[in-house]
RODRENZA-490538 format. One record per residue: residue in three letters; x, y, z of N, C-alpha, C in turn. Coordinates in steps of 0.02 Angstrom, whole numbers, plus 32768, in hexadecimal, padded with zeros to 4 digits. Layout:
BEGIN
ALAXYZXYZXYZ ...
//
This chain:
BEGIN
MET4862A0B212FF482EA0D912DE4815A0B312A2 GLY47D8A0C4128B47BEA0A5124F4778A08C1259 LEU475DA07212234719A0581221471AA01511FE ILE46F49FE5121746ED9FA511F546A39F9A11E4 LEU46979F8911A746559F72119046589F261190 ARG46329F0711BB46359EBE11C245FB9E9D119E ASN46079E5F118A45D49E35116C45B49E571130 VAL45DE9E6910FF45C49E8710C245D59E591087 GLU45B19E63105145BE9E3F101345E99E6C0FE6 VAL46219E520FCF464D9E790FA3465B9E4F0F65 ALA464A9E690F2B46579E470EEC463D9DFF0EED GLY46039DF60F0945E39DB40F0A45F69D880F44 ARG46279D9B0F6C463C9D740FA7461B9D900FE5 SER45F99D66100945D59D7C104546009D701083 GLY45EB9D9010BA460D9D8610FA46509DA71101 LEU465E9DD910DA469F9DFB10DD469C9E38110A ASP46D79E4D112146E09E8B114647099EBC111D VAL46FB9EFB112547219F2F110247379F631135 ARG47799F6E113A47949F9F116847A39FDF1142 ILE478FA0181161479AA05A114347C6A0831172 GLU47FCA09F11574829A0C9117D4840A1031152 GLY4842A13E116D485DA17711494839A1861108 GLY47F8A177110547D1A18510CA47D7A1521093 ARG47FDA11C109F4806A0E8106C47F6A0A31088 ILE47ECA074105B47E2A02F106F4826A0121082 ALA482C9FFD10C0486C9FE210D748719F9710CD ALA483A9F7310D2483C9F2A10CB47F69F1010BD VAL47F59ED9109847B89EB4108B47C69E6B109A GLY47A09E4C10C647AD9E0710D7477C9DEC110B GLU478C9DB3112647609D931157477C9D9F119E ARG474E9DAC11CD475F9DB31214479B9DE2121F LEU47959E1E120547CA9E4F121047CA9E641259 HIS48059E7A1271480B9E9012B747DB9EC912C5 ARG47C89ECF130347979F00131847B09F47130A ALA477F9F751304478D9FBC12FA47639FE4132B PRO4774A0231337474DA04C13654703A0511351 ASP46F6A052131146B0A05612F946A3A01C12CA GLU466B9FFB12D646599FC212AC460F9FC6129A ILE46009FB2125E45BB9FB1124645AC9F6D1229 ASN45759F50123E45609F0F1224453D9F1911E1 GLY455B9EFF11AC453D9F06116A45019EDA115D ARG44F69EA8118944BB9E7D118444B59E591142 GLY44EE9E4B112344ED9E2610E544E09E4F10A7 GLY44D99E9210B044CC9EBC1076450A9EC6104B ALA45009ED6100D45379EE10FDF45599F240FED LEU459B9F250FE845C29F620FEC45DF9F6F0FA7 ILE45CC9FA70F8945E19FB70F4546029FFC0F43 PRO4628A00B0F0F4644A04E0F0A460CA0820F05 GLY461AA0BE0F1B45E9A0F40F1545DAA1020ECC LEU459DA1150EBF4587A1230E7A459CA16A0E66 TRP45B0A1710E2745C6A1B20E0C4596A1C60DD5 ASP4577A2000DDC454EA21D0DA7457CA2440D79 HIS4587A22A0D3D45BAA2450D1045A2A2820CE7 HIS4563A2960CEF454BA2D20CCB450DA2EB0CEF ILE4516A3210D1544E0A33E0D3C44E9A3890D3C HIS44B4A3AE0D4C44B7A3F70D5044A1A4090D97 ILE44D2A4120DC344C4A4160E0B449AA4530E1C LEU44AEA48E0E07448AA4CA0E1A4444A4CB0DFC ALA443DA4B40DBE43FBA4B10D9F43CEA47F0DC3 LEU43ECA4470DD943C4A4160DFD43AEA4310E40 ALA43DBA4530E6443C8A4710EA44392A4A60E9A ALA4399A4CD0E644367A5010E564323A4E20E45 ARG4324A4A80E2542E6A4880E1342BCA4770E51 GLU42DFA4690E8842BAA4570EC5428CA4900EDA ALA429FA4CE0EC94276A5080EDC424EA5220EA0 SER4249A4FB0E6B4227A5100E2E41E5A4EB0E25 LEU41BAA5070DFC417EA4E40DE94190A4AE0DB6 ASP417FA4700DC74191A4370D9D4159A4290D6B LEU4169A4310D2A4138A4270CF54143A3E60CCF PHE4174A3BE0CE34184A3830CBC4148A3550CB3 ALA411DA3520CE540E4A3240CE240A5A3430CC5 ALA40A8A3830CB1406DA3A20C934058A37D0C54 ARG4018A3700C4D4000A3440C173FF0A3680BD6 ASP3FD9A3A70BDB3FC0A3CA0BA03FC0A4150BB0 PRO3FAEA43F0B7F3FAEA4870B8C3F81A49D0BC6 ASP3F48A47C0BCE3F1BA48E0C053F3BA47E0C48 ASP3F5DA4450C4B3F7EA4320C893FB7A4630C99 LEU3FDCA4780C654011A4AA0C6E3FF4A4EB0C8B ALA3FBDA5020C6D3F9DA5400C843F86A5390CCD ARG3F6AA5000CDE3F51A4F60D233F8AA4F90D55 ARG3FC2A4D80D453FFBA4D70D734019A51C0D7D ILE401FA5420D47403BA5860D4D400BA5B20D74 ALA3FCAA5AB0D683F98A5D30D8C3F9BA5C50DD6 GLU3FA0A5860DEA3FA3A5730E303FE2A58F0E51 ALA401AA58D0E2C4059A5A40E49405AA5F00E52 THR403EA6140E22403EA65D0E28400BA6750E5B THR3FD4A6530E613FA1A6660E923FBCA6600ED9 ALA3FEBA6310EE24005A6230F25403DA6530F39 ARG404FA6830F0E4085A6B10F1F4070A6F90F12 PRO408FA7290F35407CA76F0F2B4089A7860EE4 ALA4061A7B50ECD406CA7D10E8A40B1A7F10E87 GLY40D2A7E70E4F4114A8030E46414DA7D50E59 ARG413EA79D0E7B4173A76F0E8E4181A73F0E54 TRP41C2A7320E4A41D7A7070E1241BBA6C00E19 LEU41ACA6A20DDF419CA65B0DDB41CCA63B0DA9 ARG41EFA6090DBF421DA5E20D9541FFA59E0D8A ALA41F4A58B0D4C41D6A54A0D3C4203A5240D0D VAL4204A4E20D13422FA4B80CE94206A47D0CCF GLY421CA4640C944200A4260C7B41CCA42E0C44 TRP41C5A46A0C284195A4730BF241AFA4520BB2 HIS4182A4340B8C4192A41B0B494155A4240B1C GLU4162A4400AE1412BA4510AB44104A4140A9C ALA4125A3DA0A994103A39D0A8140CBA3880AB0 GLN40D2A3970AF0409EA3860B204071A3C10B30 MET408EA3FC0B36406AA4350B54405DA46E0B24 GLY406FA4650AE44062A4990AB34099A4CE0AB2 ASP4097A4F90A7F40C9A52D0A7840C1A5610AAF LEU40F8A5820ABF40F8A5B30AF54125A5ED0AE1 ASP410BA6290AE54133A6640AD8411FA69B0B0A ARG413BA6D60B00412FA70E0B2E40E5A71D0B37 THR40C1A7200AFF407AA7320B014052A6FE0B26 ALA405EA6BE0B16403AA6890B374048A6880B82 LEU4087A6940B954099A6940BDB407CA6D10BFF ASP4074A7090BDC4053A7440BF9400AA7330C0B ARG3FE9A70E0BE03FA3A6FB0BEE3F9FA6CD0C2B LEU3FCFA6A10C323FCEA6710C693FE2A6910CAB ALA400EA6C30CAA4028A6E10CE84032A72C0CDD PRO3FFDA7530CDD4004A79B0CCE4022A7C40D06 ASP4022A7AB0D444036A7D30D7D4079A7BF0D9C HIS409CA7900D7D40DBA7770D994110A7730D62 PRO414EA7820D724184A7720D42418EA7260D42 VAL418CA7090D07418FA6C00D0141C2A6AD0CCD ARG41E9A67A0CDD4214A65B0CAA420BA6100CAD VAL4204A5F20C7241F5A5AB0C6B422BA58B0C41 GLN4249A5550C5A427FA5340C374266A4F70C0F HIS4280A4F00BD34271A4B60BAA4291A4780BC8 GLN4274A43D0BBB428FA3FE0BD642D7A3F20BC3 THR42EDA40B0B8B4332A4020B764363A42F0B9C GLY4348A4630BBC4373A4930BDD4390A4C80BAF ALA4381A4C30B6E439FA4F10B3E437BA5330B38 LEU433CA5350B4D4312A5700B3F42EDA5850B7F TRP42EDA5C70B8A42C1A5E60BBC428CA60E0B98 VAL424EA60B0BB04218A6360B984208A6670BD1 LEU4208A6A80BC241FCA6DB0BF441BFA7040BE1 ASN4198A7180C134160A7440C054176A78D0C08 SER4147A7BA0BFE415AA8010BF84176A81C0C39 ARG415AA8080C724174A81F0CB241BCA8070CBD ALA41CAA7CA0CA9420EA7B00CB1423EA7D60C83 LEU422AA7E30C464255A8070C174262A84E0C2F ALA422FA86D0C504238A8B10C68426DA8B50C9F ALA427AA87D0CBF42AEA87B0CF342F4A8730CD5 LEU42F7A86B0C934337A8630C704342A89F0C43 PRO4361A8D40C5B4369A9110C33438BA9020BF0 ALA4370A9210BBD438CA9180B7A43CFA93D0B75 GLY43F6A92A0B444435A94C0B38446EA91D0B27 ASP4470A8E50B4944A5A8B40B394486A86F0B32 ASP444DA86C0B10442BA82C0B074457A7FB0AE1 PRO4459A7BC0AF74480A7890AD3445DA7770A92 ALA4482A7570A664467A7450A25442CA7150A2B GLY442AA6EF0A6143F5A6BE0A6843B4A6D80A85 LEU43AFA71A0A924372A7360AAF4346A7560A7A ASP4309A73E0A7542D6A75A0A4942A0A7780A76 ARG42A3A7B90A814275A7D80AB1422DA7D50A98 ALA4221A7D80A5741DDA7D60A3D41BCA7930A4F ALA41E2A75D0A4841C6A71B0A5741CFA7090AA1 GLY41FDA72C0AC3420BA71A0B084236A6DC0B0E HIS425CA6CD0ADA4285A6910AD842CFA6A30AE4 LEU42EEA67E0B114335A6860B1F4357A6430B16 TRP4381A63D0AE343A3A5FE0AD343EAA5FF0AF2 ARG43F9A5C90B15443CA5BF0B314455A5FE0B55 GLY442AA61A0B7F443DA6580BA0443FA6540BEC ASP444EA61A0C07444CA6110C50447CA6400C74 ALA44BAA6430C5D44ECA66C0C7F44D9A6B60C7D TRP44C2A6CE0C4344ADA7130C3D4472A7220C6A LEU4441A6F40C6B4406A6FE0C934417A6FF0CDD ARG4443A6D10CF24457A6CF0D39447BA7100D4C ALA44A5A72A0D1F44C9A7680D2F449AA7A30D32 LYS4467A7A50D074439A7DD0D06440BA7DD0D43 LEU43F3A7A20D5643C4A79E0D8D43E8A79F0DD0 GLY4421A77D0DD4444AA77D0E0F4426A7690E4E SER443FA77F0E864424A76A0EC743DFA7890ED5 LYS43CBA7BC0EB0438AA7DA0EBD4351A7AA0EAD ARG435EA7790E834329A74C0E6F431CA7160EA2 GLU434EA6F00EB54342A6B60EDF4376A6AE0F16 GLY4397A6E60F2943C5A6E20F614406A6C00F52 GLY4420A6C70F154460A6A80F054459A65E0EF3 LEU448CA6360F04448AA5EF0EF44451A5CD0F1A PRO4431A59C0EFB43FDA5780F1F441BA54E0F57 PRO43F5A53D0F8B4410A5140FC14424A4CF0FA6 LEU445FA4B80FBA4479A4790FA04477A43F0FD1 ALA446DA44E1011446DA41810434436A3E51037 PRO43F8A3FA102743C5A3C7101943D7A39A0FDE LEU43F5A3B80FAA4409A3900F704441A3600F82 GLY4473A3790FA844AAA34D0FBC4491A3110FE3 ALA4462A31D10124447A2E6103A441FA2B61010 ARG43F9A2D10FE143D0A2A70FB543FBA2790F8A LEU4430A2950F6D445CA26D0F444481A2380F6E ALA4496A24B0FAA44B8A21B0FD64489A1E10FE7 ALA4449A1EF0FF04419A1BA10004410A18A0FC5 MET4422A19F0F89441FA1740F4E4461A1500F42 GLY4493A15D0F6C44D4A13C0F634502A1610F34 VAL44F4A1A00F25451EA1C70EF74557A1E80F1F THR4594A1D70F0D45CEA1F20F3045F8A2200F05 GLY45E9A2260EC44610A2510E9845E4A26F0E63 LEU45F4A2AD0E5045CDA2D20E1F45FBA2F40DEC THR45ECA2EC0DAD460CA3130D7945DAA3450D5F ASP45E3A3840D7045B5A3B80D5945C7A3CA0D11 ALA4596A3C40CE445A3A3CD0C9D458AA4100C82 SER4583A4410CAE4569A4820C99459DA4AA0C74 VAL458CA4BF0C3845BAA4E70C0F45C2A52D0C2D THR4592A5420C564592A5870C7145BBA58D0CB2 THR45D6A5570CCB45FBA55B0D0A4636A58B0D04 ASP4639A5BB0D324670A5EB0D33468EA5EB0D79 ALA46BCA6190D8646DDA61A0DC746ACA6260E00 THR4679A64E0DF44648A65C0E294620A61E0E3B ALA4606A5FC0E0745E0A5BF0E14460BA58A0E34 ALA4649A5840E1C4676A5520E394685A5610E82 ALA468EA5A00E92469BA5B30ED74660A5A20F04 GLY4623A5AC0EEB45E8A59B0F1345E2A5510F1F LEU45F0A5290EEC45EFA4E00EF44626A4C90F23 ALA4660A4E70F1D4698A4D40F494687A4E30F92 GLU4668A51C0F9F4656A52D0FE34621A4FD0FFF ALA45F2A4EA0FD445C0A4B90FEA45E0A4760FFB HIS4613A4630FD54636A4250FE2465DA42A1024 ARG4680A461102E46A7A469106C467AA46810AA ALA463EA48510A2460FA48910DB45ECA44610E8 GLY45F4A41710BA45D2A3D710C2458CA3D510A5 ASP4575A40E108A4533A40F106C452FA3E4102E LEU4566A3E21009456BA3BA0FCC45A7A38C0FD6 PRO459EA3530FF845D8A32A100B45F8A3040FD2 GLN45D6A2FE0F9A45EFA2D70F624630A2F50F47 ARG465BA2CA0F2D4696A2E20F08467EA3050EC9 LEU469FA33C0EB74688A3660E8046BCA36C0E49 VAL46A4A3650E0C46CCA3760DD046A1A3A60DA7 LEU46BEA3DE0D934699A4120D7146B2A41C0D2A MET4684A4150CF94693A42A0CB54688A4760CB1 SER469CA4930C79468FA4D90C6B4698A4E50C20 GLY467BA51C0C094684A52D0BC346C3A5550BB6 GLY46E1A56F0BEB471EA5970BE54750A5840C1B PRO4781A5AF0C2647B4A59F0C594796A5970C9E LEU47B3A56A0CC5479CA55F0D0A47D7A5440D31 ALA47E5A5630D6A481DA54D0D944804A51C0DC8 ALA482CA4EA0DD8481BA4B90E0B481DA4D80E4F ALA47F5A4BE0E7D47F6A4D50EC24837A4BF0EE4 ALA4858A4EC0F064898A4DC0F254893A4A50F58 ASP4858A49F0F79484FA46C0FAC482BA42E0F92 ALA4826A4290F504805A3EF0F2F47BBA3EA0F40 ALA479CA4220F514753A4210F5C472FA40D0F1C TYR474EA41A0EE34737A4000EA34773A3F80E76 ALA476CA3CE0E45479DA3C60E104781A3E20DCF VAL47ADA3F70DA34797A4120D624791A3D90D30 GLY4758A3D40D0F474CA3A00CDE4755A3B90C97 PRO4737A3970C67473FA3A90C214722A3EE0C10 VAL473AA4090BD9471BA4440BBB46DBA42D0B99 LYS46A5A44F0BA64664A43D0B89465BA4630B48 VAL4649A4400B134638A45E0AD345EEA44F0AC6 LEU45C7A4840AC2457EA47D0ABA456CA4880A71 LEU454FA4560A52453CA45B0A0B44F1A4620A05 ASP44DCA48809D34495A48F09C2448EA4840977 ASP4462A45609654457A446091E4448A48408F4 ALA4422A4B20911440CA4ED08EB4446A51B08DB ASP447DA516090044B4A54408F544F6A5210905 LEU4507A4EE08E04543A4C708ED4581A4F108E0 ILE45B2A4E9090B45F0A50F09034618A4F208C9 ASP4644A51B08AF4670A507087846A2A4D30890 LEU46B3A4A4086546E1A46F08784724A48B088F ASP473EA4BC086C477FA4D90880477AA4F908C5 ASP4742A51A08D44738A53709164735A501094B PHE4713A4CB093C470EA49209694754A4760978 VAL477BA46B094547BFA451094E47E9A4810977 ALA47E0A4C1096D4805A4F3099347F1A4F009DD ARG47B2A4E409EC479CA4DF0A3247BDA4A20A53 ILE47C1A46B0A2F47E2A4300A4A482CA43F0A58 ALA484CA4630A2A4893A4740A33489DA4A00A71 THR486EA4CF0A7C4873A4FA0AB7486CA4D00AF7 ALA483DA4A10AF74834A4760B314874A44E0B3E ARG4893A4360B0948D1A40F0B114908A43A0B30 ARG490DA4790B1C4940A4A40B394935A4AF0B84 ASP48F6A4AB0B9848E6A4B20BDF48E8A46F0C04 GLY48FBA43A0BE04900A3F80BFF48BDA3D80C0D ARG488AA3E90BE74847A3D10BF4482BA3A70BBB ALA4801A3760BCE47DDA34F0B9D47A2A3790B83 VAL477CA35E0B544744A3810B354706A3560B39 ALA46CFA3740B4D468EA3520B50465EA3770B22 VAL463EA3540AF44615A3740AC145CDA35D0AC7 HIS45A1A38E0ACB4559A3830ACD4542A36C0A87 CYS452AA32E0A824514A3120A4244D0A2F00A4A VAL449CA30F0A2E445AA2F10A33443CA2E109EF THR445FA2F009B94447A2E00976447FA2BE094E ALA446BA29F0918449CA27E08ED44CCA2B108CD ALA44B2A2EC08BC44DCA320089E4510A33908CF GLU44FCA343090E452CA35909414561A324094D LEU454DA2E5094D457EA2AF095645AEA2AC091C ALA4595A2B308DF45C1A2B008A445F6A2E808A6 LEU45E1A32408B94611A35C08BE4644A34E08F5 THR462DA333092C465AA3250964468EA2F00951 LEU4678A2BD093046A7A289091B46DAA2A408EA ALA46C4A2D008BD46F3A2EF088D4725A31B08B2 ALA470FA33F08E5473CA36A090A4770A3420930 PHE475CA30C0951478CA2E3097647BAA2BE0946 ALA47A0A2AA090C47CBA28908DC4802A2B808C4 THR47F3A2F908C04823A32B08AA4853A33E08E1 ALA4837A34B091D4860A36409544881A32D097D GLY4865A2F10979487DA2BA09A24856A2B709E4 ALA484AA27B09FC4826A2710A3A4856A2580A70 ARG4843A2600AAF486DA24A0AE74840A22F0B1E LEU485DA20E0B4F4838A1F30B874810A22A0BA8 GLY47D0A21C0BB347A5A24D0BD34779A2730BA3 ASP4786A2710B62475AA2910B314718A26B0B2E ARG46E2A2900B2B46A0A2720B36466BA28B0B05 ILE463CA2600AF745FEA2720AD545C8A2750B0A GLU45ACA2B00B154576A2B70B464534A2A70B26 HIS450EA27B0B4344CCA2650B2E44D0A22E0AF9 GLY44EBA23D0ABF44EAA20B0A8A44A2A1F50A7D SER4475A2260A7A442EA2170A73441FA1F00A33 VAL4441A20309FD4438A1E009BD447DA1CC09A4 ILE4489A18B09A044C9A171098744BBA13E0950 PRO44C4A151091144BCA12108DB44EDA0E708E3 ALA44DAA0AD08CC4503A07108D44548A07A08B5 ASP454CA09D087C458DA0A4085B45BDA0D30880 ALA45A4A0F608B445D0A12108DB45F3A0FB0913 ILE45DCA0C0092345F8A09B095C4642A08A0953 PRO4657A0700919469FA062091146CAA0A10917 THR46B1A0DA090046D8A118090546DFA12D094E LEU46A9A128097346ACA13809BA46E0A10C09DD ARG46E0A0CC09CC4710A09D09EA4757A0AF09D7 ASP4762A0BB099747A6A0C7097F47C3A109099B LEU4798A13A09A647AFA17909C247B8A1740A0E GLY479DA1400A2C47A3A1380A744777A1670A9C LEU473FA17D0A7F4711A1AA0AA146E3A1840AD0 THR46D0A1A30B0646A0A1870B36465CA1A70B2A VAL4628A17E0B2845E4A1970B2445C6A1970B6A VAL45AEA1D10B7F458EA1D80BC14543A1E00BB4 SER451EA1AA0BC044D8A1A60BAF44ABA1B40BEA GLN446AA1B80BDE4437A1C00C124401A18C0C08 PRO440AA1500C2343D9A11B0C194393A12D0C31 ALA438DA1560C64434BA1670C7F4320A18D0C4D PHE433FA1AC0C1A4317A1CE0BE842E9A19D0BC4 VAL42FCA15F0BBE42D1A12D0B9F4290A1270BC8 ARG4297A1270C0A425DA1210C354234A1620C35 GLU4256A19B0C3D4232A1DA0C474219A1FA0C07 ARG423CA1EF0BCF4229A2110B91421AA1DF0B58 GLY4220A19F0B67421AA16D0B3241D8A16C0B0E ASP41A1A1790B314160A1790B0F415CA1B10ADC ARG4179A1EB0AEC417BA2210ABB41A8A20F0A81 TYR41E1A1EF0A90420EA1DA0A5A41EAA1AA0A2A LEU41C2A17D0A46419EA14D0A1C416BA17009EF ARG414DA1A60A09411CA1CB09E1413DA1F409AA GLU4178A21009B94195A242098D41CCA227095F THR41E6A1EB096D4220A1D20947420AA1A00913 ASP4229A1A508D8421DA17308A44233A12F08BD PRO4209A0FC08B4421BA0B908CC4260A0A208B3 ALA4273A0B7087842B4A0A2085D42EEA0C10884 ASP42E2A0F608A94318A11908CD431AA1070917 ARG42E9A0E2093042E5A0D609784320A0AE0993 GLY433DA084096A4376A05D098043B3A086098F ASP43B4A0C6097743EEA0F1098343E9A11809C4 LEU43B0A11309E743A4A13C0A2243C4A11F0A60 TYR43EDA1460A81440AA1340AC14424A0EC0AC2 ARG4450A0DF0A94446EA09C0A8F4495A08B0ACF LEU4495A04C0AE244BDA0340B1A44E19FF40B06 ALA44BB9FBD0AFF44DA9F7C0AF245039F7B0AB2 SER44EB9F9C0A7E45109F9B0A3F45529FC20A44 LEU45539FF50A6E4591A01A0A7945C49FEE0A9D ARG45AD9FCC0AD245DB9FA00AF745F49F680ACA ALA45C69F4B0AA345DA9F140A77460B9F2D0A42 GLY46069F6D0A2F46329F8A09FC46739FA50A18 GLY467E9F9B0A5946BD9FB10A7746C09FFA0A8A VAL4686A01B0A8F4685A0620AA1467FA0680AED ALA46A8A0920B0A46A4A09F0B524661A0C10B61 LEU463FA0AB0B9645FBA0C20BA345F3A0CF0BEE ALA45D4A1080BFE45C4A1190C43457DA1350C44 ALA4562A13C0C81451DA1540C87451AA18F0CB7 SER44E3A1B30CB344D8A1EE0CDB448EA1FE0CDB SER447CA2330D004436A2460D044424A2800CD6 ASP4453A2AF0CCC4445A2EF0CAC4412A3170CD5 ALA440BA3060D1543DDA32C0D4043F0A3760D40 PRO43BEA3A40D3D4378A3980D4C434DA3870D10 TYR436BA3750CD74344A3660C9C432BA31F0C9C ALA433EA2F90CCE4321A2B90CE0432CA2B10D2B ALA430EA27F0D494315A2750D91435EA2640DA1 PRO4377A27A0DDA43BDA26D0DEB43CAA2270E08 ASP4399A1FD0E0C439FA1BB0E2B43C5A18B0DFD PRO4402A1760E0F4428A1480DE44407A1030DDF TRP43E2A0EF0E1243C2A0AE0E11438BA0AC0DDD ALA436BA0E50DCF433BA0E90D99435EA0DF0D56 GLY439AA0FB0D5043C1A0F10D1343D6A0A90D0A ILE43EAA0890D4243FEA0420D3F43C3A0170D29 ALA4388A0260D45434CA0000D33433BA0090CE9 ALA433FA0470CD1432EA0550C8B4360A0360C5B ALA43A0A0360C6E43D3A0160C4443C79FCB0C3F GLY43A89FAE0C71439D9F660C71435E9F4F0C4F ASP432A9F7B0C4E42EB9F630C2F42D69F8C0BF2 ARG42F29FC80BE842E39FF30BAE42989FFC0BA5 ARG4275A0070BDD422DA0120BDC421CA05B0BE7 THR41EAA0740BC241D2A0B80BCC41A5A0BA0C08 ALA418EA0F70C1A4161A0FE0C534120A0D80C48 ALA410CA0D10C0940CFA0AC0BF940DBA0610BF3 GLY411AA04C0BFD4129A0050BFB413B9FEA0BB6 LEU4144A0170B854154A0010B4241A09FF90B3A ALA41B49FCC0B0F41FB9FC00B0342169FF40AD2 LEU4251A00F0AE14274A03D0AB442BCA0250AAF GLY42CDA0070A7643109FED0A6D431F9FB40A9D ALA42F49F820A9E42FD9F4B0ACE43409F280AC6 ASP435A9F260A89439B9F040A7E43D69F2D0A97 GLU43C89F6A0AB043FD9F940ACE44019F8A0B1A ALA43D79F5E0B3643D69F540B7E44179F330B95 LEU442B9F430BD244679F270BF144549EF80C2A LEU44809EC90C3944779EA10C75447E9ECE0CB2 PRO445D9EBD0CE9445C9EE90D2444A19F000D3C ARG44D19ED10D4145129EE50D5A45369F140D29 ALA452B9F0A0CE945499F380CB845299F7D0CBD ALA44E89F7F0CCB44C79FBF0CD444E29FE40D11 LEU44ED9FC00D4845099FDE0D84454F9FFB0D75 GLU45779FD60D5045BC9FEC0D4345C0A02D0D1B LEU4589A0400CFA4589A0800CD64592A0BB0D06 TYR4585A0AF0D47458BA0E40D7A45C8A0DA0DA6 LEU45F4A0AB0D93462DA09A0DBE4670A0AE0D9F GLY466FA0D00D6646AEA0E70D4946CBA1200D71 THR4709A1320D634728A16B0D844715A1AC0D61 ALA471FA1E30D84470FA2240D65473BA2300D28 ARG477AA21B0D2A47A8A2260CF34799A1F80CB8 ASP4783A1BB0CC74776A18A0C934733A1680CA1 PRO46FCA18B0C9646BAA1720CAB46A5A1310C8A GLY46BEA1230C4E46ABA0E50C2D46E0A0AF0C34 GLY4711A0BA0C5F4747A08A0C674737A0550C9B GLN476BA0380CB74763A0020CE74739A0190D23 ALA47089FF10D3546DEA0020D6E47079FFF0DAF ARG46F9A02F0DDC471AA02E0E1D47049FF10E45 ARG472F9FD90E7147219F9E0E99472A9FAD0EE3 VAL470E9F830F0D47199F870F5547589F5E0F63 SER47919F800F6947D09F5E0F7247FF9F880F9C ALA482F9F680FBA485F9F8A0FE648839FC10FBF GLY48879FFC0FDD48A9A0350FBE487AA0650F9B ALA483EA04F0F8B480FA07A0F6747F0A0AC0F97 PRO47DDA0E70F7E47B9A1170FA9477BA0F60FC6 ALA476BA10710034731A0EA102546F2A1101014 ASP46E4A1150FD346A5A1300FBA4679A0F30FAD LEU464BA0E50FD9462AA0A40FDA45DFA0AB0FE6 VAL45BAA0790FCF4573A0740FDC4564A02F0FFA LEU4546A02F103445319FF1105544E79FE81046 LEU44D79FB1102644919FA1101644739F76104E ASP44329F75105244119F4D108644009F07106F ARG441D9EF31035440F9EB11018444A9E9E0FEB PRO44509E5E0FDA44849E490FAB447B9E6D0F68 LEU44B29E720F4244B09E980F0444809E7B0ED1 ALA44809E390ECA44539E1A0E99440A9E2C0EA7 GLN43F99E2D0EE643B59E3F0EF943A79E890EEB ALA43D89EB30EF943CF9EFB0EED43C79F0A0EA3 LEU43EC9EE50E7943E99EF20E3143AD9ED20E10 ALA438C9EA40E3243509E860E1643189EBA0E10 GLU43159EE70E4042E69F1F0E3F430B9F5D0E56 PRO43319F7E0E2A435B9FB60E4043329FEE0E5F SER4348A0030E9A4325A0390EBE4354A0560EF1 ALA4350A0980EFA4378A0B90F2E4363A0A30F74 ASP432AA0820F794314A0680FBA4346A0360FD7 ALA436FA0190FAC439F9FE70FC243DCA0060FE4 VAL43E4A0480FDD441FA06A0FF94415A0731044 ARG4440A051106B443CA05710B4446DA08C10CE MET44A7A09110AF44DAA0BF10C84507A0D4108E THR451EA1121091454CA12D105F4587A14D1083 LEU45C3A13D106C45FFA15A10894628A17B1052 ILE4645A1B510624672A1D8103446B3A1E5105B GLY46E9A1CA10414729A1D110654726A1B210A9 GLY46FFA17D10B146F9A15B10F146CAA17B1123 ARG46ADA1B41110467FA1D8113C4638A1C91128 ILE460EA1B8115945C9A1A7114B45A2A1E8113B VAL4585A1EC10FF455FA22610EA4515A21610E3 HIS4504A1D710E844BDA1C210EA44B9A1821111 GLY4487A17D113C447FA1411165449EA14C11AA ALA4491A11D11D644A7A125121B44DFA0F4122A 
//
């Protein structure tokens, strides 16, 4: 039994064969003995499967059925897109839209959304994912009485209320969990074999839904789930439990003692801690908390959007991993250039300076708040170009192989040693249709010919 991939390039060596048995790599060498199933690699590179170390699976799947506003240019374009979407559906049917940002499309509140969509319940998500804007019809579907602190009904603004909103709307809104098979297939076609879901709202119900999708093969990727509270691992390993997520907001930062207590609780549960840090103030508080409570393997800084140079030695000494999103430079860089003081631009989404400073570094998409394509992240990490072609932090660019390795860490230690194609390793693999140097010269998911997870082909023939 087994599978052999023949004539592949491994770690720069061409003409090699790789035998897979029992879901693992059994041997790597030349002219291996025949196997029942053989695939000619045609000289393409065989690399470890890519791991997205920070993604929001259910939100990304839901986005597929949502009105996408990320590309809206101005308030008039926003109004046109919402009008077209509501005209195409019966009155009274929900419209879910994502990707609004006031810098491009103007301010949005309940009254403005009522004017744009008077006959439909509508909710619009901010590009950061932190805020929902609801119109009057949408608010009427949410009976008053136990409103969360983040809900301002007059403005129609709901801050950090995803779990509450999902519980209130339930299956009556969109039929329960969004379909996951199209997303699983799409990610497999990009060579993604592992996902760390970084949603703070993940609970037992959401975890059970993801586990069932994995068991059914709809979501074939290996899964690690963060959560804001307790979460039990799946008995059959359909998912593993990841770090406790701590979500910080500059407008309402938690007390240092409370932060330290949260870390202590995570430690009692045997879990690492991942902290959402997008500002210098959030990072400073996080570093103070870890300095007090102590850091351990697996503790992470999510995003690291702004990292002052003097914070780099502290990050290194604490042993924290920064999980960045290089594609934000491409997708949001032009707005960053407009809105950020030139003196502060060097602190944005650092890469090379973190590696040079000895800080463990990994990459991710943060999808659906950016595209889930890891090859887009690899390209952006290598050229640091915005969508308009302007340079943003050019000295933070990485060499192509270093950019690829940001997606090759393990789930437990994403910024640690990159996984390799070697005997004994899990057969989570990506076969490219060209040598690696050629693929990295112009990074694109088009180079992915086949993806295997546990030795099973999940993309390609």
